[in-house]
C-alpha positions in Angstrom: 6.0 -3.6 6.9 6.2 -4.6 3.3 3.4 -3.0 1.3 2.7 -6.3 -0.4 3.7 -9.7 0.9 3.0 -11.2 -2.5 2.1 -9.2 -5.5 -0.2 -9.6 -8.5 0.8 -9.7 -12.1 -0.6 -12.7 -13.9 0.3 -16.3 -13.0 3.1 -16.8 -10.4 4.3 -20.0 -12.1 6.3 -20.0 -15.4 8.2 -17.0 -16.5 7.3 -15.0 -19.6 9.1 -15.6 -22.9 11.1 -12.5 -23.9 12.7 -11.0 -27.0 16.1 -9.4 -27.1 19.3 -9.8 -25.1 19.2 -10.8 -21.4 20.5 -8.3 -18.9 19.1 -9.7 -15.7 21.1 -7.4 -13.3 20.0 -4.2 -15.1 16.4 -5.4 -15.3 16.3 -6.3 -11.6 17.8 -2.9 -10.7 15.2 -1.1 -12.8 12.4 -3.2 -11.4 13.6 -2.7 -7.8 13.9 1.0 -8.3 10.4 1.3 -9.8 8.8 -0.7 -7.0 10.8 1.3 -4.3 9.7 4.5 -6.0 6.0 3.8 -5.8 6.3 2.5 -2.2 8.2 5.6 -1.2 5.5 7.9 -2.5 2.9 6.1 -0.3 4.8 7.1 2.8 7.0 10.1 2.0 4.2 12.5 1.8 2.8 12.1 5.3 5.5 14.1 7.1 5.2 16.9 4.5 1.4 17.4 5.0 1.6 20.3 7.4 3.9 22.2 5.1 1.6 21.5 2.1 -1.4 22.7 4.1 0.5 26.0 5.0 1.7 26.5 1.4 -1.6 25.8 -0.4 -4.0 26.9 2.4 -5.5 23.5 2.9 -7.5 22.2 5.9 -7.7 18.6 7.1 -9.9 17.3 4.3 -7.5 18.6 1.7 -4.6 16.9 3.3 -6.6 13.7 3.5 -7.2 13.9 -0.3 -3.4 14.4 -0.9 -2.8 11.0 0.6 -6.0 9.2 -0.5 -6.0 10.4 -4.1 -2.8 8.4 -4.6 -3.7 5.4 -2.4 -7.2 4.8 -3.7 -6.3 5.2 -7.4 -3.4 2.8 -6.8 -5.4 0.3 -4.8 -8.6 0.1 -7.0 -6.8 -0.1 -10.3 -4.4 -2.8 -8.9 -7.3 -5.2 -9.5 -6.9 -4.9 -13.3 -3.3 -3.7 -14.0 -1.9 -7.3 -13.8 -4.1 -8.2 -16.8 -3.0 -4.9 -18.5 0.6 -5.8 -18.0 0.1 -9.1 -19.7 -1.8 -7.6 -22.6 0.6 -4.8 -23.2 3.8 -6.8 -22.3 5.5 -6.2 -19.0 8.3 -4.1 -20.3 6.0 -1.7 -22.2 3.6 -1.4 -19.2 6.6 -0.7 -16.9 8.1 2.0 -19.2 4.7 3.6 -19.7 3.9 3.6 -16.0 7.4 5.0 -15.1 7.1 7.8 -17.7 3.6 8.8 -16.5 4.6 8.5 -12.8 7.7 10.8 -13.4 5.7 13.4 -15.3 2.9 13.3 -12.7 5.6 13.9 -10.0 6.8 17.0 -11.8 3.1 18.2 -11.9 2.9 17.6 -8.2 6.0 19.6 -7.5 4.8 22.5 -9.7 1.2 22.4 -8.4 0.0 26.0 -7.8 -3.0 25.0 -5.8 -4.6 22.0 -4.0 -6.9 20.7 -6.8 -3.9 20.5 -9.2 -1.9 18.6 -6.6 -4.7 16.2 -5.9 -5.3 15.6 -9.6 -1.6 14.9 -10.2 -1.6 12.5 -7.2 -4.5 10.6 -8.9 -2.3 10.2 -12.0 0.6 9.1 -9.9 -1.6 6.4 -8.4 -2.8 5.2 -11.8 0.8 5.0 -13.0 1.9 3.2 -9.8 -0.8 0.6 -10.3 0.7 -0.2 -13.7 4.3 -0.2 -12.4 3.7 -2.7 -9.6 2.7 -5.9 -11.4 4.9 -5.1 -14.4 8.0 -4.7 -12.2 7.5 -8.2 -10.7 6.9 -9.7 -14.1 10.1 -8.2 -15.4 12.0 -9.8 -12.5 10.4 -13.1 -13.3 11.2 -13.0 -16.9 14.8 -12.0 -16.3 15.7 -15.0 -14.3 14.9 -18.5 -15.7 16.6 -20.5 -12.9 14.0 -20.8 -10.0 16.6 -20.4 -7.3 18.1 -17.2 -8.8 14.6 -15.9 -9.5 13.6 -16.5 -5.8 16.6 -14.5 -4.7 15.8 -11.7 -7.1 12.2 -11.5 -6.0 13.4 -11.3 -2.4 15.7 -8.4 -3.3 12.8 -6.7 -5.2 10.5 -7.1 -2.1 13.2 -5.8 0.2 13.5 -2.7 -1.9 9.8 -1.9 -1.2 10.3 -2.5 2.6 13.3 -0.2 2.7 11.4 2.5 0.8 8.5 2.4 3.2 10.9 2.6 6.1 12.8 5.6 4.7 9.8 7.5 3.5 9.0 9.5 6.7 12.7 10.3 7.2 13.3 11.3 3.6 10.1 13.3 3.6 11.1 15.2 6.7 14.6 15.9 5.5 13.5 17.2 2.0 10.8 19.3 3.5 13.1 20.9 6.0 16.2 21.3 3.8 14.3 22.3 0.6 10.5 22.5 0.5 7.6 20.0 0.4 7.9 20.1 -3.4 11.2 18.4 -3.1 9.5 15.1 -2.1 8.0 15.0 -5.6 11.0 16.4 -7.6 13.3 13.7 -6.1 11.3 11.2 -8.2 12.5 12.7 -11.4 16.1 11.6 -11.5 15.1 8.1 -10.2 12.6 7.8 -13.0 15.3 8.9 -15.6 17.7 6.3 -14.2 15.0 3.6 -14.5 14.3 4.4 -18.1 18.1 4.4 -19.0 18.4 1.0 -17.4 15.5 -0.3 -19.4 17.1 0.6 -22.7 18.9 -2.8 -22.8 16.2 -4.8 -21.0 14.4 -7.5 -23.0 11.0 -6.7 -24.5 8.2 -8.8 -23.1 5.8 -10.7 -25.2 2.2 -9.7 -25.2 -0.2 -12.3 -23.7 -4.0 -12.5 -23.9 -5.6 -11.6 -20.6 -9.2 -10.8 -20.0 -10.3 -7.5 -18.6 -13.4 -7.0 -16.4 -14.1 -3.3 -17.2 -17.6 -3.1 -15.6 -16.2 -4.6 -12.4 -13.3 -2.3 -12.3 -15.4 0.8 -13.0 -17.9 0.0 -10.3 -15.1 -0.8 -7.8 -13.6 2.7 -8.4 -17.0 4.4 -8.0 -17.8 2.5 -4.8 -14.4 3.2 -3.2 -14.3 6.8 -4.2 -17.8 7.4 -3.0 -17.1 6.0 0.4 -13.9 8.1 0.8 -15.7 11.3 -0.4 -18.6 10.6 2.1 -16.2 10.2 5.0 -13.9 13.1 4.2 -16.3 15.7 3.0 -19.5 14.9 4.9 -22.6 17.1 4.6 -25.2 16.7 1.9 -22.6 16.0 -0.7 -21.2 13.2 1.5 -24.6 11.6 1.8 -25.1 11.7 -2.0 -21.6 10.1 -2.4 -22.5 7.4 0.1 -25.7 6.5 -1.9 -23.6 6.4 -5.1 -21.1 4.1 -3.3 -23.8 1.7 -2.1 -25.4 1.5 -5.5 -22.0 0.9 -7.2 -21.1 -1.7 -4.6 -24.4 -3.6 -5.3 -23.8 -3.4 -9.0 -20.2 -4.6 -8.5 -21.3 -7.7 -6.6 -23.8 -8.6 -9.3 -21.3 -8.0 -12.1 -18.6 -10.1 -10.3 -21.0 -12.9 -9.7 -21.9 -13.1 -13.4 -18.5 -12.2 -15.1 -16.5 -15.1 -16.6 -13.3 -13.3 -15.6 -14.1 -11.1 -12.5 -11.5 -8.8 -11.0 -12.6 -10.1 -7.6 -13.8 -13.7 -7.8 -16.4 -13.9 -5.0 -16.0 -17.6 -4.7 -12.5 -17.0 -3.2 -14.3 -15.9 0.0 -15.9 -19.3 0.5 -12.7 -20.2 2.1 -12.5 -19.0 5.7 -8.7 -18.8 5.4 -9.0 -16.4 2.5 -11.6 -14.4 4.4 -9.5 -14.3 7.6 -6.3 -13.3 5.6 -8.0 -10.5 3.7 -9.7 -9.2 6.9 -6.4 -9.3 8.9 -4.5 -7.6 6.0 -7.1 -4.9 5.9 -7.1 -4.4 9.7 -3.3 -4.2 9.8 -3.2 -1.6 7.0 -5.8 0.5 8.8 -3.7 0.4 12.0 -0.4 1.0 10.4 -0.8 3.4 7.5 -3.7 5.4 9.0 -1.8 6.0 12.3 1.4 7.0 10.5 -0.8 9.7 8.9 -2.3 10.7 12.3 1.0 10.7 14.2 2.8 12.7 11.4 0.3 15.4 12.1 0.5 14.9 15.9 4.2 15.4 16.1 4.1 18.6 14.0 0.7 20.3 14.7 0.2 19.2 18.3 3.7 19.0 19.6 5.2 21.7 17.3 8.1 19.5 16.0 9.8 20.2 12.7 9.2 17.9 9.6 12.7 16.5 9.9 12.3 15.8 13.6 9.0 14.1 13.0 10.5 12.0 10.3 13.3 10.8 12.5 10.8 9.9 15.2 9.4 7.2 12.9 12.8 5.6 12.4 12.6 3.3 15.4 9.4 1.7 14.2 10.1 1.6 10.4 13.7 0.6 10.8 12.8 -2.8 12.4 10.0 -3.6 9.9 12.1 -5.3 7.2 13.9 -7.5 9.7 10.6 -8.4 11.3 9.1 -9.4 7.9 12.0 -11.8 7.4 11.5 -13.3 10.9 7.8 -13.6 10.4 8.3 -15.5 7.1 10.6 -18.0 8.8 8.2 -18.5 11.7 5.4 -19.1 9.3 7.5 -21.7 7.4 8.3 -23.5 10.7 5.1 -23.3 12.7 2.5 -22.5 10.1 0.9 -19.1 9.5 -1.6 -19.1 12.4 0.8 -18.8 15.3 2.8 -15.7 14.0 -0.5 -14.1 12.8 -2.0 -14.4 16.3 1.2 -13.2 18.0 1.5 -10.3 15.6 -2.1 -9.2 16.0 -2.0 -9.5 19.8 1.2 -7.5 19.9 -0.4 -4.8 17.7 -3.5 -4.6 19.9 -1.4 -4.2 23.0 0.7 -1.5 21.3 -2.4 0.4 20.3 -3.9 0.3 23.7 -0.7 1.6 25.3 -0.8 4.5 22.8 -4.1 5.6 24.3 -2.2 7.2 27.1 -0.4 9.6 24.8 -1.4 13.2 25.0 0.1 16.6 23.9 2.5 16.6 26.8 4.0 13.1 26.3 7.7 13.4 25.3 8.1 12.8 21.6 10.9 10.3 22.1 8.7 8.2 24.3 5.9 8.3 21.7 8.4 7.1 19.1 9.2 4.1 21.4 5.6 3.4 22.1 4.9 3.2 18.3 7.3 0.3 18.0 5.1 -2.6 19.4 2.2 -1.7 17.1 4.4 -1.5 14.0 6.2 -4.8 14.8 2.9 -6.5 15.4 1.7 -5.4 12.0 5.0 -6.4 10.4 4.9 -9.8 12.1 1.3 -10.4 10.8 1.7 -9.7 7.1 4.0 -12.4 5.7 2.1 -15.2 7.5 -1.3 -14.0 6.4 0.0 -13.8 2.8 1.3 -17.3 3.0 -2.0 -18.5 4.5 -3.9 -17.0 1.6 -1.6 -18.4 -1.1 -1.8 -21.8 0.6 -5.6 -21.7 0.4 -6.0 -21.1 -3.3 -5.0 -23.3 -6.3 -1.6 -22.4 -7.9 -3.3 -21.1 -11.1 -5.2 -18.5 -9.0 -2.2 -17.3 -6.9 -1.6 -14.1 -8.9 -5.3 -13.2 -8.8 -5.6 -13.9 -5.1 -2.5 -11.9 -4.3 -4.0 -9.0 -6.3 -7.2 -9.1 -4.3 -5.2 -9.2 -1.0 -3.0 -6.3 -1.8 -5.9 -4.2 -3.2 -7.9 -4.8 0.0 -4.9 -3.8 2.1 -4.3 -0.6 0.2 -8.0 0.3 0.1 -8.3 -0.3 3.8 -5.4 2.0 4.5 -6.9 4.7 2.3 -10.3 4.5 3.9 -8.7 4.5 7.4 -6.9 7.7 6.6 -10.2 9.2 5.5 -12.0 8.1 8.6 -9.3 9.0 11.1 -8.6 12.3 9.5 -12.2 13.2 10.0 -12.0 12.1 13.7 -8.9 14.2 14.5 -10.3 17.3 12.7 -12.9 17.7 15.5 -10.3 17.6 18.4 -6.9 16.1 17.7 -6.0 14.1 20.8 -9.6 12.9 21.4 -10.0 11.9 17.8 -6.5 10.2 17.9 -7.6 8.1 20.8 -10.8 7.0 19.1 -8.7 6.1 16.0 -6.5 3.9 18.2 -9.5 2.2 19.8 -11.1 1.5 16.5 -7.8 0.0 15.1 -7.5 -2.2 18.3 -11.1 -3.3 17.9 -10.6 -4.3 14.2 -7.5 -6.3 15.1 -9.3 -8.0 17.9 -12.0 -9.2 15.5 -9.4 -10.4 13.0 -7.5 -12.1 15.9 -10.7 -14.1 16.6 -11.0 -15.0 12.9 -7.4 -16.1 12.8 -7.9 -18.4 15.8 -10.1 -20.6 13.5 -7.3 -21.2 11.0 -5.5 -24.5 10.8 -2.4 -24.7 13.0 0.0 -25.5 10.1 0.2 -24.7 6.4 -1.7 -27.2 4.3 1.0 -27.3 1.6 
């Protein structure tokens, strides 16, 4: 499932003016590698979690933070980094993000303890949030011809899908053949290659873009508070929840009054936007959270190696990119509602079938049973993205895409926090509750999707 059907980064219309010689192939390669790298780090770590726990003496809550430190930093800052990319210039933002991401990967690989690793993962997430919109902006500025630009953006998006698909397999292979630290050190040569390719890339012109710092800060506080409350619990968890609620209330008030909000609340007056964001969030909870849960299930409950566990995800991840393409074509032919409904229904059925999995279920059968859920999620994302883009004016497309993608990433991170807490008290029982919750959320969004128009309005 592509991590972002459409991605933020300023307006989606005219390309930027640039300075310097044009080297579109090199620019596209650098942008594709950068996007693939940050997508890879969202999925490669899951299979390595048991090894990290054994090495650094971490329990379930620590492993949840290893994932969520990256995901929540990435998701919450994605609301503003499109504007940052415009203000700094896409090429400068991309170089800065790549350098910081590479150095943070080294810090992750060298981390002597869990707090250091989690801190470095936060820095990785911040850098990834800068790389994402800047990488798309670089592709846009490198190709003036609309047809060539469309093909280049498709290749760029495919790179992210392939990275997500290969993440569990690569994570298992590196952890087994080397060590869990290898999943971070492998980023270093890729980062160096990206920087070398960018030597001849054109410099992007800086453009004025408003920043909503109060909105961004309160969003980070609210999301972090909720995640802390779910993962840590206890008295500290209740305090964090109060902070989160206060921050959320302030966030809504700030966004309602800001002339340039990071999340324009009036977007949600459209039921299409509301349904698309809700469906995107539910899909992310089901997909990313259950990859986290089943990574632990294969290794901690069934005693499989990291490599074996990674290979067990290959049937579900290997079909995702193809399904994304098919879903886009179906949305173009029949409108977004039909493939959204089929996808969500398939995902719900797949989740309910997985309720019968227990410790004694053959691992190969579990791998097969994961496929319907994953294909249903992959079938849903492109149509819901198209529906949302169709529901907003062209000048707000980039902003709307940013809201959608941030909501999806946040939902995935909070799902990991919640489901990790559930399985900590009894793995198979908690896993089944997680599956039931995911199925319930998708059932609700299925009902919301039924109210959408039958065909695209554009």
